N, CA, C and O atoms as CSV, one atom per row, in Angstrom:
chain,resi,resn,atom,element,x,y,z
A,1,UNK,N,N,-125.216,15.138,81.540
A,1,UNK,CA,C,-124.145,14.299,80.744
A,1,UNK,C,C,-123.368,15.198,79.808
A,1,UNK,O,O,-123.859,15.938,78.956
A,2,UNK,N,N,-122.200,15.045,80.062
A,2,UNK,CA,C,-120.965,16.114,79.368
A,2,UNK,C,C,-120.414,15.392,78.080
A,2,UNK,O,O,-120.322,14.165,78.120
A,3,UNK,N,N,-120.081,15.995,77.065
A,3,UNK,CA,C,-119.428,15.395,76.061
A,3,UNK,C,C,-118.042,16.023,76.165
A,3,UNK,O,O,-117.819,17.118,76.682
A,4,UNK,N,N,-117.057,15.145,75.572
A,4,UNK,CA,C,-115.834,15.424,75.236
A,4,UNK,C,C,-115.473,16.202,74.163
A,4,UNK,O,O,-116.150,16.376,73.150
A,5,UNK,N,N,-114.466,16.637,74.388
A,5,UNK,CA,C,-114.003,17.435,73.340
A,5,UNK,C,C,-113.806,16.679,71.689
A,5,UNK,O,O,-114.026,17.160,70.577
A,6,UNK,N,N,-113.364,15.479,72.051
A,6,UNK,CA,C,-113.514,14.226,70.799
A,6,UNK,C,C,-114.775,14.150,70.165
A,6,UNK,O,O,-114.975,14.133,68.950
A,7,UNK,N,N,-115.604,14.106,71.065
A,7,UNK,CA,C,-116.947,13.961,70.633
A,7,UNK,C,C,-117.615,14.922,69.944
A,7,UNK,O,O,-118.264,14.653,68.934
A,8,UNK,N,N,-117.490,16.326,70.520
A,8,UNK,CA,C,-117.814,17.350,69.868
A,8,UNK,C,C,-117.315,17.478,68.481
A,8,UNK,O,O,-117.980,18.032,67.606
A,9,UNK,N,N,-116.098,16.946,68.271
A,9,UNK,CA,C,-115.336,17.452,67.035
A,9,UNK,C,C,-116.072,16.235,65.977
A,9,UNK,O,O,-116.267,16.440,64.779
A,10,UNK,N,N,-116.399,15.043,66.641
A,10,UNK,CA,C,-116.876,13.933,65.720
A,10,UNK,C,C,-118.215,14.358,65.274
A,10,UNK,O,O,-118.639,14.060,64.157
A,11,UNK,N,N,-118.912,15.073,66.159
A,11,UNK,CA,C,-120.586,15.108,66.066
A,11,UNK,C,C,-120.588,16.345,65.230
A,11,UNK,O,O,-121.594,16.490,64.536
A,12,UNK,N,N,-119.559,17.373,65.146
A,12,UNK,CA,C,-119.336,18.670,64.466
A,12,UNK,C,C,-119.015,18.147,62.918
A,12,UNK,O,O,-119.588,18.616,61.935
A,13,UNK,N,N,-118.243,17.344,62.875
A,13,UNK,CA,C,-117.566,16.734,61.402
A,13,UNK,C,C,-118.840,15.880,60.786
A,13,UNK,O,O,-119.037,15.950,59.573
A,14,UNK,N,N,-119.573,15.197,61.487
A,14,UNK,CA,C,-120.667,14.396,61.039
A,14,UNK,C,C,-121.771,15.484,60.495
A,14,UNK,O,O,-122.331,15.425,59.400
A,15,UNK,N,N,-121.953,16.461,61.470
A,15,UNK,CA,C,-123.060,17.421,60.917
A,15,UNK,C,C,-122.813,18.064,59.675
A,15,UNK,O,O,-123.609,18.344,58.778
A,16,UNK,N,N,-121.409,18.284,59.771
A,16,UNK,CA,C,-120.864,19.130,58.411
A,16,UNK,C,C,-120.748,18.506,57.220
A,16,UNK,O,O,-120.832,19.123,56.158
A,17,UNK,N,N,-120.515,17.040,57.309
A,17,UNK,CA,C,-120.810,16.310,56.239
A,17,UNK,C,C,-122.015,15.990,55.632
A,17,UNK,O,O,-122.148,15.821,54.420
A,18,UNK,N,N,-123.002,15.896,56.564
A,18,UNK,CA,C,-124.291,15.751,56.250
A,18,UNK,C,C,-124.616,17.228,55.106
A,18,UNK,O,O,-124.966,17.222,53.926
A,19,UNK,N,N,-124.357,18.280,55.950
A,19,UNK,CA,C,-124.725,19.615,55.642
A,19,UNK,C,C,-124.492,19.743,54.112
A,19,UNK,O,O,-125.286,20.022,53.213
A,20,UNK,N,N,-122.898,19.398,54.080
A,20,UNK,CA,C,-122.135,19.603,52.731
A,20,UNK,C,C,-123.009,18.746,51.633
A,20,UNK,O,O,-123.406,19.364,50.645
A,21,UNK,N,N,-123.291,17.510,51.746
A,21,UNK,CA,C,-123.948,16.751,51.041
A,21,UNK,C,C,-125.535,17.275,50.751
A,21,UNK,O,O,-126.129,17.177,49.677
A,22,UNK,N,N,-126.041,17.846,51.985
A,22,UNK,CA,C,-127.262,18.558,51.641
A,22,UNK,C,C,-127.268,19.520,50.702
A,22,UNK,O,O,-128.108,19.591,49.805
A,23,UNK,N,N,-126.198,20.409,50.895
A,23,UNK,CA,C,-125.814,21.569,49.794
A,23,UNK,C,C,-125.802,21.172,48.305
A,23,UNK,O,O,-126.297,21.933,47.474
A,24,UNK,N,N,-125.315,20.136,47.992
A,24,UNK,CA,C,-124.930,19.236,47.034
A,24,UNK,C,C,-126.717,19.050,46.444
A,24,UNK,O,O,-127.218,19.599,45.463
A,25,UNK,N,N,-127.191,18.373,47.142
A,25,UNK,CA,C,-128.780,17.890,46.888
A,25,UNK,C,C,-129.499,19.021,46.727
A,25,UNK,O,O,-130.264,19.087,45.765
A,26,UNK,N,N,-129.400,19.947,47.499
A,26,UNK,CA,C,-130.366,21.064,47.426
A,26,UNK,C,C,-130.144,21.946,45.864
A,26,UNK,O,O,-131.014,22.500,45.193
A,27,UNK,N,N,-128.983,21.860,45.654
A,27,UNK,CA,C,-128.373,22.802,44.692
A,27,UNK,C,C,-128.262,22.002,43.193
A,27,UNK,O,O,-128.730,22.347,42.108
A,28,UNK,N,N,-127.618,21.040,43.481
A,28,UNK,CA,C,-127.146,20.141,42.069
A,28,UNK,C,C,-127.666,18.826,41.898
A,28,UNK,O,O,-127.838,18.364,40.769
A,29,UNK,N,N,-127.952,18.138,43.019
A,29,UNK,CA,C,-128.250,16.744,42.913
A,29,UNK,C,C,-129.436,16.371,42.389
A,29,UNK,O,O,-129.561,15.180,42.105
A,30,UNK,N,N,-130.481,17.230,42.164
A,30,UNK,CA,C,-131.754,16.782,41.611
A,30,UNK,C,C,-131.779,17.210,40.066
A,30,UNK,O,O,-132.789,16.939,39.415
A,31,UNK,N,N,-130.569,17.951,39.381
A,31,UNK,CA,C,-130.489,18.281,37.975
A,31,UNK,C,C,-129.910,17.319,37.260
A,31,UNK,O,O,-128.683,17.336,37.361
A,32,UNK,N,N,-130.355,16.467,36.558
A,32,UNK,CA,C,-129.635,15.657,35.660
A,32,UNK,C,C,-129.654,15.755,34.084
A,32,UNK,O,O,-128.907,15.129,33.332
A,33,UNK,N,N,-130.591,16.607,33.732
A,33,UNK,CA,C,-130.984,16.697,32.297
A,33,UNK,C,C,-129.847,17.883,31.513
A,33,UNK,O,O,-129.479,18.996,31.888
A,34,UNK,N,N,-129.534,17.129,30.370
A,34,UNK,CA,C,-128.723,18.220,29.455
A,34,UNK,C,C,-129.630,18.906,28.387
A,34,UNK,O,O,-130.621,18.497,27.782
A,35,UNK,N,N,-129.004,19.999,28.365
A,35,UNK,CA,C,-129.935,20.980,27.410
A,35,UNK,C,C,-128.924,20.871,25.875
A,35,UNK,O,O,-127.711,21.084,25.864
A,36,UNK,N,N,-129.667,20.531,24.773
A,36,UNK,CA,C,-129.189,20.803,23.497
A,36,UNK,C,C,-129.647,21.900,22.733
A,36,UNK,O,O,-130.869,21.959,22.601
A,37,UNK,N,N,-128.904,22.869,22.146
A,37,UNK,CA,C,-129.213,23.986,21.599
A,37,UNK,C,C,-129.788,23.258,19.916
A,37,UNK,O,O,-129.184,22.339,19.362
A,38,UNK,N,N,-130.733,23.762,19.492
A,38,UNK,CA,C,-131.088,23.101,18.151
A,38,UNK,C,C,-130.535,23.649,17.260
A,38,UNK,O,O,-130.402,22.899,16.293
A,39,UNK,N,N,-129.996,24.976,17.070
A,39,UNK,CA,C,-129.377,25.450,15.953
A,39,UNK,C,C,-128.055,24.875,15.877
A,39,UNK,O,O,-127.666,24.335,14.842
A,40,UNK,N,N,-127.228,24.975,17.081
A,40,UNK,CA,C,-125.984,24.765,16.911
A,40,UNK,C,C,-125.511,23.162,17.159
A,40,UNK,O,O,-124.428,22.694,16.807
A,41,UNK,N,N,-126.619,22.423,17.870
A,41,UNK,CA,C,-126.610,21.337,18.266
A,41,UNK,C,C,-125.347,20.695,19.346
A,41,UNK,O,O,-124.820,19.583,19.398
A,42,UNK,N,N,-125.166,21.875,20.106
A,42,UNK,CA,C,-124.334,21.754,21.193
A,42,UNK,C,C,-125.365,21.498,22.493
A,42,UNK,O,O,-126.511,21.882,22.728
A,43,UNK,N,N,-124.200,20.487,23.379
A,43,UNK,CA,C,-124.857,20.355,24.373
A,43,UNK,C,C,-124.167,20.712,25.530
A,43,UNK,O,O,-122.953,20.560,25.665
A,44,UNK,N,N,-125.150,21.330,26.626
A,44,UNK,CA,C,-124.775,22.158,28.009
A,44,UNK,C,C,-125.308,21.382,29.087
A,44,UNK,O,O,-126.311,20.714,28.840
A,45,UNK,N,N,-124.811,21.347,30.258
A,45,UNK,CA,C,-125.374,21.095,31.393
A,45,UNK,C,C,-124.759,20.035,32.048
A,45,UNK,O,O,-123.682,19.647,31.595
A,46,UNK,N,N,-125.219,19.506,32.998
A,46,UNK,CA,C,-126.802,19.638,33.435
A,46,UNK,C,C,-127.008,20.877,34.151
A,46,UNK,O,O,-128.150,21.302,34.325
A,47,UNK,N,N,-125.914,21.531,34.610
A,47,UNK,CA,C,-126.453,22.649,35.832
A,47,UNK,C,C,-126.373,23.845,34.881
A,47,UNK,O,O,-125.717,23.969,33.847
A,48,UNK,N,N,-127.304,24.796,35.565
A,48,UNK,CA,C,-127.332,25.851,34.980
A,48,UNK,C,C,-126.463,26.962,35.995
A,48,UNK,O,O,-126.264,26.687,37.178
A,49,UNK,N,N,-126.010,28.162,35.414
A,49,UNK,CA,C,-125.361,28.990,36.057
A,49,UNK,C,C,-125.653,29.268,37.709
A,49,UNK,O,O,-124.894,29.203,38.677
A,50,UNK,N,N,-127.133,29.617,37.592
A,50,UNK,CA,C,-127.479,29.967,38.876
A,50,UNK,C,C,-127.296,28.923,39.922
A,50,UNK,O,O,-126.992,29.220,41.077
A,51,UNK,N,N,-127.491,27.624,39.490
A,51,UNK,CA,C,-127.493,26.496,40.600
A,51,UNK,C,C,-126.243,26.521,41.030
A,51,UNK,O,O,-126.116,26.330,42.239
A,52,UNK,N,N,-124.963,26.756,40.213
A,52,UNK,CA,C,-123.397,26.659,40.631
A,52,UNK,C,C,-123.252,27.995,41.530
A,52,UNK,O,O,-122.494,27.978,42.500
A,53,UNK,N,N,-123.918,29.043,41.226
A,53,UNK,CA,C,-123.479,30.047,41.918
A,53,UNK,C,C,-123.998,30.079,43.183
A,53,UNK,O,O,-123.290,30.518,44.089
A,54,UNK,N,N,-125.369,29.601,43.463
A,54,UNK,CA,C,-125.872,29.176,44.643
A,54,UNK,C,C,-125.330,28.003,45.291
A,54,UNK,O,O,-125.270,28.079,46.518
A,55,UNK,N,N,-124.969,27.058,44.812
A,55,UNK,CA,C,-124.051,25.954,45.329
A,55,UNK,C,C,-122.681,26.660,46.137
A,55,UNK,O,O,-122.227,26.348,47.237
A,56,UNK,N,N,-122.240,27.632,45.260
A,56,UNK,CA,C,-120.887,27.909,45.788
A,56,UNK,C,C,-120.935,28.863,46.883
A,56,UNK,O,O,-120.244,28.778,47.898
A,57,UNK,N,N,-121.881,29.883,46.603
A,57,UNK,CA,C,-122.082,30.402,48.017
A,57,UNK,C,C,-122.665,30.118,49.379
A,57,UNK,O,O,-122.626,30.703,50.462
A,58,UNK,N,N,-123.280,28.885,48.883
A,58,UNK,CA,C,-123.707,28.123,50.428
A,58,UNK,C,C,-122.683,27.341,50.683
A,58,UNK,O,O,-122.664,27.132,51.896
A,59,UNK,N,N,-121.830,26.811,50.151
A,59,UNK,CA,C,-120.858,26.258,50.608
A,59,UNK,C,C,-119.664,27.124,51.088
A,59,UNK,O,O,-118.898,26.623,51.910
A,60,UNK,N,N,-119.455,28.334,50.658
A,60,UNK,CA,C,-118.826,29.268,51.191
A,60,UNK,C,C,-119.240,29.686,52.476
A,60,UNK,O,O,-118.424,29.531,53.384
A,61,UNK,N,N,-120.392,30.208,52.752
A,61,UNK,CA,C,-120.729,30.363,54.024
A,61,UNK,C,C,-120.879,29.240,54.831
A,61,UNK,O,O,-120.843,29.598,56.009
A,62,UNK,N,N,-121.055,27.856,54.701
A,62,UNK,CA,C,-120.761,26.655,55.520
A,62,UNK,C,C,-119.409,26.642,55.677
A,62,UNK,O,O,-119.295,26.727,56.900
A,63,UNK,N,N,-118.254,26.586,55.197
A,63,UNK,CA,C,-116.898,26.578,55.284
A,63,UNK,C,C,-116.837,27.716,56.298
A,63,UNK,O,O,-116.470,27.406,57.431
A,64,UNK,N,N,-117.145,28.997,56.051
A,64,UNK,CA,C,-116.769,29.969,57.001
A,64,UNK,C,C,-117.261,29.777,58.313
A,64,UNK,O,O,-116.480,29.925,59.252
A,65,UNK,N,N,-118.826,29.369,58.584
A,65,UNK,CA,C,-119.295,29.165,59.970
A,65,UNK,C,C,-118.527,28.059,60.396
A,65,UNK,O,O,-117.920,28.184,61.460
A,66,UNK,N,N,-118.416,26.729,59.607
A,66,UNK,CA,C,-117.429,25.798,60.312
A,66,UNK,C,C,-116.241,26.207,60.786
A,66,UNK,O,O,-115.871,26.035,61.948
A,67,UNK,N,N,-115.624,26.743,59.936
A,67,UNK,CA,C,-114.243,27.310,60.478
A,67,UNK,C,C,-113.972,28.086,61.871
A,67,UNK,O,O,-112.975,28.018,62.590
A,68,UNK,N,N,-115.123,28.827,62.036
A,68,UNK,CA,C,-115.604,29.558,63.283
A,68,UNK,C,C,-115.570,28.422,64.417
A,68,UNK,O,O,-114.825,28.597,65.381
A,69,UNK,N,N,-116.288,27.362,64.337
A,69,UNK,CA,C,-116.490,26.368,65.320
A,69,UNK,C,C,-115.422,25.252,65.463
A,69,UNK,O,O,-115.090,24.746,66.536
A,70,UNK,N,N,-114.947,24.948,64.291
A,70,UNK,CA,C,-114.249,23.808,64.229
A,70,UNK,C,C,-112.687,24.025,63.509
A,70,UNK,O,O,-112.541,25.041,62.830
A,71,UNK,N,N,-111.670,23.192,63.639
A,71,UNK,CA,C,-110.674,23.157,63.088
A,71,UNK,C,C,-110.760,23.223,61.527
A,71,UNK,O,O,-111.518,22.464,60.922
A,72,UNK,N,N,-109.839,24.299,60.770
A,72,UNK,CA,C,-110.077,24.247,59.513
A,72,UNK,C,C,-109.405,23.038,58.887
A,72,UNK,O,O,-109.652,22.750,57.716
A,73,UNK,N,N,-108.441,22.214,59.728
A,73,UNK,CA,C,-108.020,20.908,59.049
A,73,UNK,C,C,-108.898,19.721,59.424
A,73,UNK,O,O,-108.649,18.520,59.312
A,74,UNK,N,N,-110.043,20.364,59.918
A,74,UNK,CA,C,-111.103,19.234,60.003
A,74,UNK,C,C,-111.990,19.819,59.068
A,74,UNK,O,O,-112.301,19.006,58.198
A,75,UNK,N,N,-112.552,21.025,58.918
A,75,UNK,CA,C,-113.254,21.295,57.831
A,75,UNK,C,C,-113.079,20.878,56.329
A,75,UNK,O,O,-113.823,20.350,55.503
A,76,UNK,N,N,-111.636,21.390,56.317
A,76,UNK,CA,C,-111.450,21.007,54.324
A,76,UNK,C,C,-111.744,19.839,54.404
A,76,UNK,O,O,-112.911,19.684,54.044
A,77,UNK,N,N,-111.083,18.572,54.811
A,77,UNK,CA,C,-111.053,17.572,54.279
A,77,UNK,C,C,-112.493,16.762,54.301
A,77,UNK,O,O,-112.791,15.893,53.482
A,78,UNK,N,N,-113.341,17.214,55.405
A,78,UNK,CA,C,-114.785,16.493,55.476
A,78,UNK,C,C,-115.559,17.386,54.515
A,78,UNK,O,O,-116.391,16.751,53.868
A,79,UNK,N,N,-115.514,18.499,54.288
A,79,UNK,CA,C,-116.304,19.181,53.163
A,79,UNK,C,C,-115.777,18.640,51.891
A,79,UNK,O,O,-116.506,18.152,51.027
A,80,UNK,N,N,-114.259,18.757,51.781
A,80,UNK,CA,C,-113.996,17.957,50.687
A,80,UNK,C,C,-114.528,16.785,49.858
A,80,UNK,O,O,-115.011,16.820,48.727
A,81,UNK,N,N,-114.295,15.540,50.827
A,81,UNK,CA,C,-114.699,14.357,50.639
A,81,UNK,C,C,-116.442,14.437,50.661
A,81,UNK,O,O,-117.030,13.851,49.752
A,82,UNK,N,N,-116.900,14.853,51.255
A,82,UNK,CA,C,-118.458,14.822,51.283
A,82,UNK,C,C,-119.077,15.405,49.818
A,82,UNK,O,O,-119.974,14.939,49.115
A,83,UNK,N,N,-118.560,16.148,49.709
A,83,UNK,CA,C,-119.139,17.100,48.149
A,83,UNK,C,C,-118.470,16.347,47.094
A,83,UNK,O,O,-118.857,16.470,45.932
A,84,UNK,N,N,-117.567,15.631,47.375
A,84,UNK,CA,C,-116.919,15.368,45.889
A,84,UNK,C,C,-117.052,13.893,45.923
A,84,UNK,O,O,-116.768,13.215,44.935
A,85,UNK,N,N,-117.524,13.318,47.158
A,85,UNK,CA,C,-118.124,11.723,47.148
A,85,UNK,C,C,-119.634,12.016,46.188
A,85,UNK,O,O,-119.966,11.529,45.107
A,86,UNK,N,N,-120.230,12.843,46.932
A,86,UNK,CA,C,-121.920,13.106,46.552
A,86,UNK,C,C,-121.985,13.271,44.977
A,86,UNK,O,O,-122.744,12.671,44.216
A,87,UNK,N,N,-120.958,14.281,44.630
A,87,UNK,CA,C,-120.791,14.776,42.960
A,87,UNK,C,C,-120.488,13.483,42.511
A,87,UNK,O,O,-121.463,12.868,42.078
A,88,UNK,N,N,-119.384,12.880,42.491
A,88,UNK,CA,C,-118.922,11.663,41.979
A,88,UNK,C,C,-119.914,10.700,41.727
A,88,UNK,O,O,-120.082,10.176,40.626
A,89,UNK,N,N,-120.654,10.433,42.862
A,89,UNK,CA,C,-121.801,8.992,42.857
A,89,UNK,C,C,-122.655,9.513,41.385
A,89,UNK,O,O,-122.786,9.018,40.265
A,90,UNK,N,N,-122.973,10.338,41.821
A,90,UNK,CA,C,-124.220,10.900,40.588
A,90,UNK,C,C,-123.183,11.063,39.168
A,90,UNK,O,O,-123.632,10.420,38.219
A,91,UNK,N,N,-122.526,11.439,39.015
A,91,UNK,CA,C,-121.486,11.538,37.837
A,91,UNK,C,C,-121.381,10.537,37.026
A,91,UNK,O,O,-121.721,10.409,35.850
A,92,UNK,N,N,-120.563,9.398,38.223
A,92,UNK,CA,C,-120.409,8.243,37.624
A,92,UNK,C,C,-121.316,7.249,36.862
A,92,UNK,O,O,-121.000,6.570,35.885
A,93,UNK,N,N,-122.884,7.315,37.705
A,93,UNK,CA,C,-123.878,6.907,37.469
A,93,UNK,C,C,-124.565,7.130,36.062
A,93,UNK,O,O,-125.279,6.359,35.421
A,94,UNK,N,N,-124.173,8.308,35.796
A,94,UNK,CA,C,-124.754,9.006,34.261
A,94,UNK,C,C,-123.782,9.121,33.226
A,94,UNK,O,O,-124.087,9.438,32.077
A,95,UNK,N,N,-122.449,8.838,33.654
A,95,UNK,CA,C,-121.403,9.244,32.346
A,95,UNK,C,C,-120.889,7.694,31.762
A,95,UNK,O,O,-120.393,6.810,32.461
A,96,UNK,N,N,-121.111,7.640,30.512
A,96,UNK,CA,C,-120.473,6.325,29.906
A,96,UNK,C,C,-119.265,6.271,29.323
A,96,UNK,O,O,-118.728,5.256,28.878
A,97,UNK,N,N,-118.708,7.703,29.325
A,97,UNK,CA,C,-117.337,7.952,28.845
A,97,UNK,C,C,-116.259,7.794,29.721
A,97,UNK,O,O,-115.128,7.527,29.316
A,98,UNK,N,N,-116.542,7.942,30.886
A,98,UNK,CA,C,-115.462,7.520,32.308
A,98,UNK,C,C,-114.831,8.970,32.294
A,98,UNK,O,O,-113.852,9.111,33.026
A,99,UNK,N,N,-115.240,10.043,31.584
A,99,UNK,CA,C,-114.615,11.461,31.993
A,99,UNK,C,C,-115.044,12.052,33.457
A,99,UNK,O,O,-114.460,13.011,33.962
A,100,UNK,N,N,-116.208,11.318,34.118
A,100,UNK,CA,C,-116.345,11.933,35.406
A,100,UNK,C,C,-115.168,11.775,36.185
A,100,UNK,O,O,-115.105,12.554,37.137
A,101,UNK,N,N,-114.165,10.945,36.044
A,101,UNK,CA,C,-113.179,10.700,36.853
A,101,UNK,C,C,-112.283,12.189,36.708
A,101,UNK,O,O,-111.754,12.808,37.631
A,102,UNK,N,N,-112.294,12.494,35.451
A,102,UNK,CA,C,-111.339,13.844,35.443
A,102,UNK,C,C,-112.293,15.046,36.494
A,102,UNK,O,O,-111.712,15.730,37.337
A,103,UNK,N,N,-113.393,15.111,36.323
A,103,UNK,CA,C,-114.262,15.914,37.043
A,103,UNK,C,C,-114.248,15.908,38.143
A,103,UNK,O,O,-114.346,16.953,38.785
A,104,UNK,N,N,-114.112,14.630,38.747
A,104,UNK,CA,C,-114.091,14.289,40.160
A,104,UNK,C,C,-112.615,14.671,40.868
A,104,UNK,O,O,-112.628,15.154,42.000
A,105,UNK,N,N,-111.463,14.463,40.237
A,105,UNK,CA,C,-110.482,15.078,40.549
A,105,UNK,C,C,-110.443,16.452,40.313
A,105,UNK,O,O,-109.723,16.879,41.216
A,106,UNK,N,N,-110.801,17.396,39.620
A,106,UNK,CA,C,-110.828,18.774,39.618
A,106,UNK,C,C,-111.782,19.111,40.877
A,106,UNK,O,O,-111.445,19.895,41.765
A,107,UNK,N,N,-113.008,18.427,40.845
A,107,UNK,CA,C,-113.800,18.715,42.025
A,107,UNK,C,C,-112.936,18.780,43.538
A,107,UNK,O,O,-113.104,19.656,44.387
A,108,UNK,N,N,-112.058,17.725,43.630
A,108,UNK,CA,C,-111.587,17.583,44.621
A,108,UNK,C,C,-110.273,18.699,44.809
A,108,UNK,O,O,-110.053,19.253,45.886
A,109,UNK,N,N,-109.698,18.856,43.950
A,109,UNK,CA,C,-108.731,20.052,44.231
A,109,UNK,C,C,-109.137,21.504,44.318
A,109,UNK,O,O,-108.428,22.420,44.733
A,110,UNK,N,N,-110.612,21.605,43.787
A,110,UNK,CA,C,-111.155,22.800,44.072
A,110,UNK,C,C,-111.859,22.769,45.523
A,110,UNK,O,O,-111.749,23.711,46.307
A,111,UNK,N,N,-112.469,21.794,45.761
A,111,UNK,CA,C,-113.047,21.796,47.037
A,111,UNK,C,C,-112.055,21.783,48.292
A,111,UNK,O,O,-112.276,22.230,49.417
A,112,UNK,N,N,-111.001,21.209,47.847
A,112,UNK,CA,C,-109.843,21.244,49.081
A,112,UNK,C,C,-108.952,22.638,49.298
A,112,UNK,O,O,-108.381,23.048,50.309
A,113,UNK,N,N,-109.059,23.248,47.867
A,113,UNK,CA,C,-108.450,24.673,47.683
A,113,UNK,C,C,-109.551,25.550,48.483
A,113,UNK,O,O,-109.150,26.216,49.438
A,114,UNK,N,N,-110.595,25.572,48.218
A,114,UNK,CA,C,-111.741,26.580,48.492
A,114,UNK,C,C,-112.348,26.523,49.831
A,114,UNK,O,O,-112.703,27.521,50.457
A,115,UNK,N,N,-112.481,24.943,50.364
A,115,UNK,CA,C,-112.899,24.893,51.806
A,115,UNK,C,C,-111.519,25.197,52.691
A,115,UNK,O,O,-111.804,25.640,53.804
A,116,UNK,N,N,-110.473,25.095,52.515
A,116,UNK,CA,C,-109.298,25.277,53.322
A,116,UNK,C,C,-109.365,26.915,53.483
A,116,UNK,O,O,-109.612,27.505,54.534
A,117,UNK,N,N,-109.117,27.457,52.330
A,117,UNK,CA,C,-109.207,29.132,52.390
A,117,UNK,C,C,-110.305,29.608,53.329
A,117,UNK,O,O,-109.909,30.252,54.300
A,118,UNK,N,N,-111.439,29.434,53.229
A,118,UNK,CA,C,-112.692,29.910,53.489
A,118,UNK,C,C,-112.448,29.557,55.089
A,118,UNK,O,O,-112.375,30.452,55.931
A,119,UNK,N,N,-112.329,28.128,55.419
A,119,UNK,CA,C,-112.396,27.975,56.746
A,119,UNK,C,C,-111.471,28.417,57.528
A,119,UNK,O,O,-111.689,28.453,58.739
A,120,UNK,N,N,-110.075,28.903,56.925
A,120,UNK,CA,C,-109.150,29.469,57.735
A,120,UNK,C,C,-109.573,31.060,57.852
A,120,UNK,O,O,-109.375,31.596,58.942
A,121,UNK,N,N,-110.123,31.808,56.827
A,121,UNK,CA,C,-110.808,32.901,57.110
A,121,UNK,C,C,-111.726,33.081,58.253
A,121,UNK,O,O,-111.703,33.963,59.111
A,122,UNK,N,N,-112.606,32.005,58.099
A,122,UNK,CA,C,-113.530,31.886,59.237
A,122,UNK,C,C,-112.977,31.985,60.569
A,122,UNK,O,O,-113.383,32.707,61.480
A,123,UNK,N,N,-111.910,31.097,60.582
A,123,UNK,CA,C,-111.477,30.676,61.865
A,123,UNK,C,C,-110.806,32.262,62.357
A,123,UNK,O,O,-110.922,32.753,63.480
A,124,UNK,N,N,-110.155,32.815,61.284
A,124,UNK,CA,C,-109.650,34.116,61.711
A,124,UNK,C,C,-110.688,35.062,62.161
A,124,UNK,O,O,-110.522,35.625,63.243
A,125,UNK,N,N,-111.679,35.288,61.494
A,125,UNK,CA,C,-112.763,36.210,62.027
A,125,UNK,C,C,-113.293,35.784,63.290
A,125,UNK,O,O,-113.565,36.572,64.196
A,126,UNK,N,N,-113.457,34.407,63.361
A,126,UNK,CA,C,-114.047,34.101,64.693
A,126,UNK,C,C,-113.236,34.363,65.883
A,126,UNK,O,O,-113.799,34.682,66.930
A,127,UNK,N,N,-111.950,34.256,65.814
A,127,UNK,CA,C,-110.817,34.702,66.851
A,127,UNK,C,C,-111.104,36.121,66.948
A,127,UNK,O,O,-111.499,36.543,68.035
A,128,UNK,N,N,-110.955,36.969,65.911
A,128,UNK,CA,C,-111.268,38.402,66.108
A,128,UNK,C,C,-112.640,38.682,67.065
A,128,UNK,O,O,-112.749,39.300,68.124
A,129,UNK,N,N,-113.334,38.183,66.493
A,129,UNK,CA,C,-114.739,38.479,67.401
A,129,UNK,C,C,-114.465,38.158,68.747
A,129,UNK,O,O,-114.740,39.013,69.589
A,130,UNK,N,N,-114.026,37.202,69.069
A,130,UNK,CA,C,-113.939,36.603,70.360
A,130,UNK,C,C,-112.982,37.570,71.248
A,130,UNK,O,O,-113.279,37.769,72.426
A,131,UNK,N,N,-111.962,38.101,70.738
A,131,UNK,CA,C,-110.875,38.790,71.274
A,131,UNK,C,C,-111.631,40.220,71.426
A,131,UNK,O,O,-111.478,40.853,72.471
A,132,UNK,N,N,-112.317,40.644,70.548
A,132,UNK,CA,C,-113.093,41.934,70.683
A,132,UNK,C,C,-114.273,42.169,71.766
A,132,UNK,O,O,-114.574,43.282,72.199
A,133,UNK,N,N,-114.940,40.867,72.164
A,133,UNK,CA,C,-116.002,40.705,73.129
A,133,UNK,C,C,-115.360,40.441,74.502
A,133,UNK,O,O,-116.147,40.397,75.447
A,134,UNK,N,N,-114.107,40.265,74.749
A,134,UNK,CA,C,-113.430,39.790,75.967
A,134,UNK,C,C,-113.352,41.345,76.766
A,134,UNK,O,O,-112.837,41.441,77.880
């Protein structure tokens, strides 16, 4: 059984979307508790810096590898929509103020810019490797 180029793109996009949501679940999706400093009574969270750093590093690796195999113009929107949707789903369900929408817009912009830049770099690296191995 052979697969067409369109089927490969669709399967690649589906795998990428699932992997992107998996990154969110792995690093951020499980943490919903805020920390309150007893001295200043200031609230922070729900994420710790190590979680955000781990999430960003994993997303960068995923975008770079995906950019080597798929078009960056497919990688960027798939990763952006998948991660923003996962983040927004949790944020909307735990925020009574409505400010989650501002965070969602910022997440959308950051994911779009980051996944585009990294997947383009991944594409460039992949092409260089391919031309050197010929």
